[in-house]
GUMI-867863 format. One line per 4 residues: number of its first residue (from 1); their letters; for each residue x, y negated, z of C-alpha. Coordinates in pm, 1 decimal, m for minus. Example, Ala and Ser with C-alpha at 12.3 -4.5 7.8 and 13.67 -1.06 7.14 Angstrom:
2
1 = AS = 1230.0 450.0 780.0 | 1367.0 106.0 714.0;
This chain:
223
1 = MTMV = 4249.4 m1032.6 15723.8 | 4021.5 m768.2 15572.9 | 4085.1 m400.8 15640.6 | 4173.1 m344.2 15274.4;
5 = NAER = 4428.8 m625.1 15275.2 | 4575.9 m497.9 15602.3 | 4621.8 m156.5 15441.0 | 4790.5 m317.2 15139.6;
9 = LVSA = 5023.3 m509.7 15371.1 | 5128.3 m187.7 15544.8 | 5172.5 m15.0 15207.6 | 5398.1 m294.5 15080.0;
13 = QGRS = 5605.7 m288.2 15399.2 | 5651.2 86.7 15369.4 | 5748.2 57.1 15003.1 | 6005.6 m207.6 15089.2;
17 = RLFW = 6164.2 3.7 15364.8 | 6164.9 313.1 15144.7 | 6348.1 163.4 14848.8 | 6593.2 m35.2 15059.4;
21 = LLAE = 6690.2 281.4 15244.9 | 6726.2 483.4 14923.9 | 6939.4 204.4 14779.7 | 7168.7 211.6 15082.1;
25 = ALLR = 7207.7 590.1 15051.3 | 7307.7 548.9 14686.8 | 7542.2 259.5 14746.5 | 7705.7 349.6 15078.5;
29 = GFQT = 7660.2 725.3 15082.5 | 7529.7 921.4 15379.7 | 7690.3 713.8 15651.1 | 7568.3 760.6 16007.2;
33 = EVVS = 7336.1 457.7 16001.4 | 7183.0 567.8 15671.0 | 7120.4 919.0 15801.6 | 6959.8 775.2 16116.2;
37 = GIKE = 6735.0 553.0 15906.5 | 6623.9 845.9 15692.1 | 6538.3 1056.1 15996.0 | 6346.3 769.5 16156.2;
41 = QEDT = 6153.9 708.4 15834.8 | 6060.8 1076.2 15819.2 | 5856.1 1035.0 16137.2 | 5603.3 831.2 15937.6;
45 = AAVA = 5555.9 1120.7 15693.9 | 5342.2 1300.5 15949.9 | 5062.3 1055.0 15868.3 | 5008.1 1229.5 15532.2;
49 = PNDP = 5177.4 1570.6 15559.4 | 5046.2 1696.8 15223.3 | 5157.5 1389.5 15032.9 | 5439.0 1456.9 14778.1;
53 = LSAA = 5640.7 1168.8 14920.0 | 5611.7 1307.8 15272.0 | 5720.2 1650.2 15147.9 | 6021.9 1495.9 14975.5;
57 = WRNL = 6119.5 1316.7 15297.2 | 6097.3 1637.7 15497.4 | 6307.8 1816.4 15235.6 | 6575.1 1545.4 15256.8;
61 = VAAL = 6579.5 1554.3 15637.4 | 6605.6 1934.5 15629.7 | 6903.2 1910.6 15392.9 | 7070.5 1665.9 15631.1;
65 = DNLG = 6997.2 1889.8 15929.4 | 7154.2 2184.7 15747.7 | 7486.5 2014.1 15679.4 | 7747.4 2252.1 15814.6;
69 = GDDW = 8075.3 2181.7 15989.5 | 8221.6 1878.1 16160.9 | 8357.0 1735.0 15836.8 | 8023.8 1669.3 15665.6;
73 = EQRL = 8067.6 1290.0 15655.2 | 8404.5 1320.2 15482.6 | 8274.1 1589.7 15248.5 | 7977.7 1378.3 15141.0;
77 = AVEH = 8197.7 1070.6 15101.0 | 8423.0 1264.0 14862.8 | 8119.1 1384.9 14668.7 | 7980.7 1031.0 14651.5;
81 = TRLF = 8305.0 905.5 14497.8 | 8322.3 1195.7 14252.8 | 7968.7 1139.8 14129.9 | 7952.1 762.5 14114.4;
85 = AGLQ = 8306.1 635.6 14051.6 | 8281.8 606.5 13672.3 | 8112.0 352.1 13450.6 | 8024.8 606.8 13180.5;
89 = PVAG = 7896.1 966.8 13204.3 | 8187.5 1212.7 13197.6 | 8238.5 1562.1 13335.7 | 8143.9 1551.9 13702.2;
93 = SVPP = 8061.1 1180.8 13703.9 | 7704.7 1046.7 13695.9 | 7735.4 666.3 13707.3 | 7418.7 501.2 13839.9;
97 = FESA = 7421.2 209.4 13595.3 | 7124.2 155.8 13367.1 | 7352.8 49.8 13080.9 | 7517.9 394.8 13087.6;
101 = WRPD = 7180.5 562.4 13026.6 | 7058.0 346.4 12740.4 | 7298.5 446.4 12460.6 | 7076.3 282.1 12200.7;
105 = HEPG = 7143.6 m59.8 12357.2 | 7462.0 m258.9 12407.1 | 7571.0 m246.2 12774.6 | 7582.3 m624.7 12791.3;
109 = EVAH = 7230.0 m646.5 12652.6 | 7098.2 m410.4 12921.3 | 7277.5 m591.2 13203.0 | 7148.6 m926.4 13076.3;
113 = AVQQ = 6788.7 m801.1 13065.6 | 6814.9 m676.9 13424.9 | 6963.7 m1007.7 13540.5 | 6682.0 m1192.1 13363.4;
117 = AYAA = 6427.0 m988.3 13560.0 | 6602.6 m1083.3 13882.7 | 6622.9 m1449.6 13781.4 | 6253.4 m1462.0 13689.5;
121 = AGFA = 6177.6 m1359.1 14048.0 | 6418.6 m1616.6 14190.6 | 6718.7 m1391.7 14258.1 | 7077.9 m1408.3 14137.7;
125 = DIDI = 7318.8 m1126.7 14226.4 | 7141.0 m904.7 14478.5 | 7436.1 m697.4 14600.4 | 7775.4 m816.6 14478.5;
129 = EAGP = 7957.0 m518.4 14633.2 | 7770.8 m286.5 14395.2 | 7954.2 m432.9 14096.7 | 7743.3 m459.7 13778.8;
133 = QDHL = 7392.7 m552.1 13887.5 | 7228.3 m283.3 13673.8 | 7339.5 m31.9 13941.1 | 7032.0 169.6 14042.0;
137 = AVEL = 7085.8 79.5 14407.6 | 7060.7 m289.2 14316.7 | 6748.1 m227.4 14110.4 | 6591.5 m43.5 14405.5;
141 = KFIA = 6682.7 m332.3 14635.7 | 6513.5 m569.6 14391.9 | 6197.5 m360.0 14414.5 | 6227.8 m359.9 14794.5;
145 = LLAW = 6255.2 m739.6 14800.3 | 5949.3 m780.3 14577.5 | 5754.4 m543.2 14801.5 | 5859.3 m742.3 15108.6;
149 = REAE = 5735.1 m1062.2 14942.2 | 5410.8 m884.2 14860.9 | 5368.9 m789.8 15227.3 | 5423.8 m1151.3 15331.6;
153 = VWRQ = 5160.7 m1290.7 15094.4 | 4913.4 m1025.1 15207.7 | 4982.2 m1147.5 15561.7 | 4895.4 m1499.3 15444.8;
157 = GNEA = 4581.0 m1378.0 15268.4 | 4704.4 m1495.4 14927.6 | 4554.7 m1240.2 14689.8 | 4657.0 m1428.5 14373.9;
161 = DAAS = 5027.0 m1420.5 14464.0 | 4993.5 m1058.8 14575.2 | 4848.9 m966.5 14235.9 | 5139.1 m1141.9 14062.0;
165 = LIQQ = 5395.8 m956.3 14273.7 | 5222.5 m625.0 14209.7 | 5246.4 m694.4 13835.7 | 5617.3 m778.4 13867.9;
169 = QQTF = 5680.3 m451.8 14047.8 | 5479.2 m252.4 13794.6 | 5682.3 m398.3 13508.9 | 6011.7 m315.6 13676.3;
173 = FDRC = 5897.4 33.7 13778.0 | 5816.7 101.1 13412.5 | 6170.9 m4.2 13326.6 | 6318.4 228.0 13590.3;
177 = LDWV = 6104.8 523.6 13487.9 | 6236.8 485.7 13133.2 | 6586.5 597.8 13239.5 | 6603.5 707.8 13605.0;
181 = PRWV = 6450.5 1056.0 13549.8 | 6733.0 1138.6 13305.5 | 6991.1 1016.4 13554.3 | 6829.4 1215.8 13836.1;
185 = DSLA = 6832.9 1535.0 13628.8 | 7197.2 1483.7 13537.3 | 7308.3 1423.4 13894.4 | 7108.6 1717.2 14028.1;
189 = GQTR = 7294.7 1937.6 13780.7 | 7636.8 1797.6 13871.0 | 7631.1 1771.1 14249.2 | 7777.7 2037.5 14474.8;
193 = EPVY = 7577.3 1920.4 14775.3 | 7209.2 2012.7 14833.6 | 7155.4 1685.5 15019.6 | 7219.9 1490.8 14698.4;
197 = RALM = 6968.9 1706.3 14511.5 | 6718.5 1627.7 14787.3 | 6796.6 1256.9 14753.7 | 6734.2 1276.9 14378.6;
201 = DMIR = 6395.5 1437.4 14442.2 | 6319.4 1160.1 14690.0 | 6406.2 888.3 14438.3 | 6200.9 1048.1 14160.1;
205 = TGLT = 5901.3 1108.2 14386.2 | 5923.4 762.3 14539.9 | 5928.0 586.7 14203.3 | 5645.8 799.6 14065.0;
209 = QATE = 5416.4 760.3 14364.4 | 5483.8 389.3 14407.7 | 5402.8 335.3 14040.0 | 5072.7 519.7 14077.8;
213 = DLKE = 4984.5 329.3 14396.6 | 5057.1 m7.9 14237.1 | 4856.9 73.3 13925.0 | 4562.5 169.4 14143.9;
217 = AGAV = 4594.7 m149.1 14350.5 | 4627.5 m362.6 14038.2 | 4323.0 m202.4 13877.0 | 4110.9 m264.9 14187.4;
221 = MTT = 4216.7 m629.3 14206.7 | 4125.9 m699.4 13843.1 | 3774.4 m553.2 13866.1;
């Protein structure tokens, strides 16, 4: 394996871990195992301390470290339910479903398009417990699974399949960036907990940086 391909393998593995962990935080809330995973992941941020993604990780870990009182798990669980319980945006509720943030499209049309993207990559329902599969956590898990596949084909030295998987991820990132920033802004304005604002910053920064990294990798591979 060339040094460049080894670096791309590591990048894909890191991208997969990142988005799976963010998806779990969205779907399950800040349970103990999720918090532990976030703090462990933050250790890798020291590799590039001035990187925006590393800064966002440190900000999220700091928000977790600053949670006060012995009831923080219960408090965050209540906040998670308040924010995400609805299917449509209402006062205090910021549902993480793509169909809720595309008012110019029929909800069924949006959900069908997302399912088609999953099916084209060989997936059916990715996380049944999430409910409708246009939940942002499910979309992030889809990205994580594509990144994991990318890492595996880099390991095998299959550059053609890697290029195809990079293109799949780029296409889906473009879809996410068309609605997720609006959702992030809405949730940041609604939440009562700084740790959720830090999570929103992490999601926005992660999507933005991963998109830039994939575009750069794709451009290099086509030259």
